[in-house]
Steps between C-alpha positions, in 0.01 A plus 500: 500500500676759713354583841316825541715764676240542776512124579877509492511785743255324732720189504806712577328657801379159615854357477646792696225453766598137544870602521401753769303237703755223477747629759224538760390145450857369487577665827205327663601169341850526639369610845246216532707236317271465206580449134384782261419384153489770227508496124825356367679171475469249787602129489189401695266600213506528119532823321531856648139545624375440855220257423278317746216263417172485697312182594295520174816486290498868405844669476546851634805723426587703808734788601620384843472195712643457852566136586569315822781247443560610139839508334633557154461124436182425699160664506379565852163547668337833401498753779388795288376572145557863402418689179617846395297694245500841329201646323484853363127545465221404750290339228753218492530462872207259563618264226854489653360431846288216365809362323693499825211336686463244225858394553554519871161384645520159331862458618400602853230235493729239357757562778241569771672273747810725484274810534712720271488880513358666186588857418503753223721809457314732267620813341337759270128560471289251697150578624411459865244241397762288324731521805208415728421201287849355580495578869148345540649184356778486757778672306747737661536801261762769466389788271748751357318773300598606154656831607750325722621268230488772236707718727776239516506466118503872455824525686651296215335714233228251419128599498259217580197696625381581152131526407333216320478680162883563483626428146705190447803699389511674839462170689770351281735786596450418873576133424815604327614708797468200726684274259795742507543458874785272596468216761617719789249774412220250478592367846494855633163564341352183662649613829335842462165338435550290816596811698191696394279206583695413814214575747253275319760226461588518869146439600473211256821350638352513851197304392714250306727443802203462729349234271820301470589527867160399628475214744240232572294626787261203531379191320136385530427130427140389462422132440165460329293184544151415372303396195443738210131559467315717243146621547261650249285667770625740768280356775660159437846651548393670817362174633826315411692757707267457794542116478875513455702299752784690656689178562747515197686187602244279331488709183722449198793737464470752216806732505729732687453873469819694582538876543841656537496853638802737468621774715423765234137390470533275189324169507536174299234232502510150368297182504642138500330162489819321610698569819828451310412786263404727788829427676697556181326841464579602855861393459547782246446748785752346738736767625264780420308505832544778763553228768732222382 
């Protein structure tokens, strides 16, 4: 069954948005010596999709991943997961935001020791509530309104800011106009979208650089000793605290609690029952501290 023209047009705009964003991310990757993975062939992974799997075994197809130590042949450690999305009508914005969260939050959790940046570059009609939903969950967001993107397409004779009740034949005509553009014209169109959204992309790039260039400011190590006790009554718990001996040397070791604080305010916490695992965890931060 052929795709509806409206859906086709949305996919076209989404693809152009990704093409507009890629040069910005590639510039940062080159500057900071990271590997940028995008859709297309790569020996390090099968197929043409950028797919990462979370700790529960769920696979997520992504738009962009910046990797530390990655090459064409080897997958690196994720430094940033970034999605780009176009939505024409606000009624679809919340669903798209939830889709982005559903992919990136599990991956951020899975790779929590690397503390990857998570970001979304949104274009079109997104409500303030949907954008706030992302930022409240720790996402960096760049938002390019519909009129800016539509203005770029209009310069190439393509109308994408059409109302929702636009007939399919009209939408099909706009799809046909895009399909007639040659490769050079499509690159110029993507460049124009990037130019019109340059202010928003510049702020996003600053946040991305700051997250990637952050340095470890301090490490807190707490060694916990004692017996695990559970009480059914609050007074019993209070009495146990009053009776607790502060001499931990005679109490059994429980675990290490580690907190790594970064110069940009980020924080990573972890718990380990074995010293070897705690040391292995801290080794991943070697070279990231402010003071060597």
